[in-house]
N, C-alpha and C positions, 0 to 999 in steps of 0.2 A: 280114271278115264270117264266113268259114268258122271262124276261130279262136273268135270269140264264140259261134257256134252250137255248136261242139264243147264249149266250157266249159259252155254251158247244158245239154248233154246228158250230162254226166258224172254217174256215180253215185258213191257214197261211196268205193268202192275206187279208182276212177280218180283221184279227187281226192287220195287219199293217195299214189298212185303218182307223180303229178306232183310231189307232196311238197314238199321243202324250197324249191325255186325259186319255186313259186307262193306258198307260205306267206310267204316273204321279201318277194315283190312286194306281196302284200296288206298285210303289216305296214308296209312303207315307205309305201304308199298311205295307210294310216290315220294314220301319223305325219305325213305331209304335210298331211292335212286338219286334224289337230290344231294344227299350226303356223299354218295359215291362220286357224283360229278364234281362237287365242290372239292373233294380230296384230290381228284385228278387235276383240276385247275390249279390248285395250290402246288402240286408236285411239278408242274411244267411251267410255272410262272416265269422262271428265268429264261427258258427257251423262247417263250412268247415275247418277252421284252427284247431278246436278242435277234428278233426277226425270223424265227423259225416258221411261223404260220405261212400257209399258201398265199395269204393276202399280200405278202411281199412281191410275188410275181405279178399280181394284179396292179398293185400300186406302182411298181416299176414300169409296167406296160403303159399305164396312164401317163407317167412322166415322160416316157419315150415319145408318145404321140404328142404330148403337150410341147415338147422341145422340137417338134417338126421332123423327127427321125422315124416316122412310121414305117418306112421301107425296111428298117432294121429290127422290126418288132420280133422277128423269129430268128434273129442272129444270136447265137449263144454267147459270143464275146460281148456284144452290146448288152445283153441281159445281165451278164455278170458285172459289167462296169456300172450299169445303172443301179443294180441292187446293192452294190457296195457303197454307192453314194448315199442311198437313202436309209440304210440300216448298218449297224455294226455287228456283223455276224460273229466275230470272235472265233471260237472253236466249234460253233454249231454247224457251219457248212463250209465246204471248200469248193463247191460247184454251184452254179446258179440254179434257182428254181425255174424250170422251163415254163414259159407261157404257152398254154395249149389252146386257149379259146379263140374263136374267130375274131377278126380284126375289129368288128363293130363294137364288141363288148369293152374294148380298151377305152373307148370314149366315155363310158360310164364312170371310169375311175379318174378321169382328168380333173374334175372339180375337187376330188379328195387330195390331189397332189399339191394344192395350195395350202394344205395343213401339214404339219410335221407327221412323220410316219405313225407315231404312237397315237396322236389325236385322230388321225384318219382311220386307224384300226378301230378305235373306240366308237367313232361315229358310224362306221360301217356296221359294227355289231349292234349299235343302238337301233339302226334301221332294221336289221335282221330280227332283233327282239320284238320290235313293234309289229312286224309282219307275223311272227310266230304267235304273238298274243292275239292279233286281229283275226287270223284265219279261223280258229275254233269259235270265236265269238260270232263271226259272220255266218259260219255254217249253223251254229246253234239258233240263230235268228231265222234261218231259212228252212231248217229241217226240224219238223215238229217233234220227232222222236228224241232228238238230242235235248229238247227242253224238259224231258221227263227224268233226266238224271241230275244229280247235284250240280249246281252251277259252277262250283270250283273245279270239277273234274276236267271239262274240256280246256279250261285255262291252265291247269297244272300239268295236264298230260304231256304237252310238248316239251316241258322242261325235264321230264323223266325219260324222254326218248333219246337214247344215246347218239344215234346218227345226227340229230339236230344239235346236240351238245358239241359233237365233233365239228359240225359245219360252222358253228359260232366260234369255236376255239381256233379253227384254221382260217377264219375270215373268208370262208368259201362262199360261192354264189348259189349253192344248192337250194337255199331258202327262197331265192327268186324263182327258181324252177317250181318249187312247191306252190308259190303264189300264182304262177302262170297256169298250173294245172287246176288250182282251185277256181280261178276265174273261168277257165274253160268248162269245168263241170257246171258251174252256175249258169253259164250261157246255154249249155246243152239242155239243162233242166227247164229252160224257158223257150226251147225250140229255136234258139238263135244260132243256127249252125255256122253261118259265115262269121259272126262275131266270135264264136268259140274257136274257130280256126285261126282267127287273128290273134287271140290271146295265147294260143299254144305256139304260134309262130314266134312270139317274143321269147320263147324258151329255146330258140335255136342256138344260143350260146353253148348248149349241150345237145347237139343234133342227134347223137346216138340215143338220147333218152326221150326224144319227142317224135322223130321220124317214124319209128315203128307204130306208134299210136295212130298217126295219120294213115299209114298203110292199112291198119286194121279197120279203121272207120270208113276208109274208102272202099274196102272190100264189103263193108256193110251198107254201101250205097250212100254214104254221106259226102256227096260231091260238093255241096256248098261249103262244107267244113274244109275240104281240101283246097277249095278255091280261096277261102280266107287265109289259110295257112300259106299258100303259095304267093299270095299278094304281099304278105309281110316278109316272106323269105326274099322276094325280089327286091323289096325296098332295102332290106338289110344287106343284100349283096352289093347294091349300088353304094351304100355307105362304106362297106368294107373296101370296095374298089377305090373309093376316094381316100381312104386312110393309108393304104399300103401300095396301091398300083397293081397292074396286071402281072408283072413278073412274080411278085410275092404271093399273089392270089393263086397262081398256078403251082407255086412251090409248096404252099401250105399243106395240102393232103400228104405229100411225101414226107414233110417234116413231122407231122403227127404220127404217120406210120413208122417212121424211123424210131421215134421215141418208144412206141409200143414194142418194137422188136429188141430194144436194148433195156433190159430190166433195171440196170443200174440207174438209168435216167427216166425210165417210164414207170411201169407198174408190174408187180409180180402177179402172175396168173392166180396163184393160191390166195392172194388178197382180194380177188375179184369175186364178189358174191353173185355170180350169174352163171349162165350155161357155159360160157367160155372158161370161167374159173374152175368149175367142177369137172369139166371134161379134160381140159388141158392139165389141170392139177393131178388128175388120176392117170392120164395116159401119156404124159411127157416121158420120153425115154423108151416107151413101149411102141409107139407109132411114129411115123415120120411126121414132121410139122405140117406138111400139106394135107395129110390124111386127117389130122386133128382139126385143121381149119375146115375141111370138107364136112366132117362130122358135126362141128359146131354150126355150120351153115344149114345143114339138113335139119338138125334138131331145132334150130331157131325158126326155120320156116314152118315146121310142124307146130310149134308153140303159137306162132302168129295165126296160122290157119285155124287152130283150135279156138283161139280168142275171137276170131272173126266170124265164126259160124252163127247161125240163127240171127240174121241181120234184122229181123222185124222187132227185136226186143229193145233196141236202144233208140228210143224216140224221146223228144222233149216231153216231159211230164209223165213218161212211162214209169210204172212201179219198179221195173227191172233196171233202171238207170244206175242206181247205186252199185248193183252187182256187176253189171256189164262194163261200166267205166272203170271200176276197180280192177276187174279182170284184165282189161286192156292195159292199165298202168303196170300191173304186175308182170304181164307178158312182155311189155316193153323193157322193163328192167332186166328180165331174164335174158333177152336177146341182145342187150347192149354189149358191145365188145369191150368197152372201157368203163369201169365203175369202181368207186371206192366205198368204204363203209359210210362216209358222210352223204353219199348220193342216196342212200336209203332213206334220207329225210323226206323224200317225196312220198314215201309209204305212209306218212302221217295221214294223208287224205283218205286212202283206202281204209285205214284203221278207223277213222271217224265215220266214214260212210257205212262200213260194215257193222259197226256198233249200232248205228241208227237202224240198219236193216234188221238186225237181230231183235232189237227192242220193238220194232214195228211188226215183226212177223209173228202172227198168232197161230201159225200152223205147227204141226208136229213133224218136222223134217227128220230124215234119217239121222241116227245118233252119230254116225261117222262123219256125216256132213257138218254137224254141229261142231265136232272136234276139229275138223279141217278148217272151219271158218274162224273159230275163236282161239284154238291152240296156237297158231302162228302169231296172233296178236300178242298173246302173253309172252311168247318167246322173244318177239321183236322189242317188247317193252322192258325186257329183263337185262339191264345193263351188263352184269358180269359175263354174260354169254359173249358179248362183243369183245370185252377185254381179254377173255381167255382165247377166243378164236383168232384175234388179230395180233396181239402183242407177243405172247410167248410162243404160239404154235404156227402162226401164219396160215390159218386154215379158214379164213373168212368165206372161202368158196362154199363151205358147208351150209351157209345161209341160203344158198340156191335151193337146197332140198326143202327148206321151210317154205320158200316162196312157191315151189312146185306143189307142195301139199296145199297151200293156201289157194292157189289157182284151181286145183282139183275140186276143192270144196265149193268155190264160186261156180264152177262149171256144173256141178251136180245141182246146185240150187237153181241155176238158170234153166237147166233141162227140166227140173220139176215144175217151174213156173210155165215153161213153154208147153209142157204136157197138159197143164191146167187151163191153157188158153184155147178157146174154140177157133176153128178156121177163120171166122170173121174178124179175129183180132181182139175181141172183147175179153177182158180178164174176168173170169168168174169169181175169183177170190181176191177181193180188193185188199191191197197191202199198202196203206198210206205211208209215204216216206217224206214227201215235201210238205 
């Protein structure tokens, strides 16, 4: 425990002094995770070729819109008919993959439908890989602390992160959400609140993973951020209306809720690494469903209010931005009602931001805070944890405990920084991040 805390408290100089031994250990760790992912990819290659990935639902949705049948986008029989046309399921599936995303996202996949399914899947993942490679490089150019670690680490790190691997394997759109969050962070660091809100608005294809951040920042007084977000949201609503029409727009929320309530077609609560997963997974059968929903709602509000406190810290160029924005992202994931393991790919941004924070932080924080900040990073990067929790035991909801610990560590560091800030708002202890 002491060793983990010490690692969490190292600055850039101590990281380099520990030098070659630590660098070799990290390198071998990354290589080991890559081997695990390569083995998994080889194990499921037949299912991928048979159309098992979630990309099938996206591709079929694009085909439905392309054929002018947008009003049938959320019709199960239409989904099954189209998916059987584009892939040969064989014995892999006997029901359609439901398309859950808002209507506007289907337009993104229309160009891919001019390619055969296998080629479209490879092209989609090529785009995803380009984004995954570009984000750490972009952050490394903008964040000085990240320039003090070996250049191969930010590049190799995404490929060792199991949620990102799962997102690529499934042909998921979670990587686009990671890009949206990265661009939002960069705009906030330049005090461009309206532009930041616009970038996050583009992530509305997963509204449950972006709307809580908007609420948190609005509570912190970021009105221009909310205005930018709402501007993009309005534009995307008009696009969705043009794609499927009013009747289907009105039916869409009920369609998504129905899928959530039918585990065979939706998601198992125990596979949800958030507050809903941990509370429903522990209390199902002990409390009435409405009581569990009430408890999830109350705890979600508490987490959001906790993340929204101390509004003066999150300003463009403020030293606390890395901590505060990361805390808002983790809080958002915790209160999301619907999430899979691959949605944790958005946590790559807080991982990189908090690594930069620890490298740039020259103070001696509390040892437990150091453990709470760095311990979850190690756990999230350790691929076998996901494989054990997800596949054999269906207990991915336990990841929520790790995220709660992580948020607690960020909260303690934000409080420490706030206590060191005089009433006039000047930070007496400069901690350069950008």
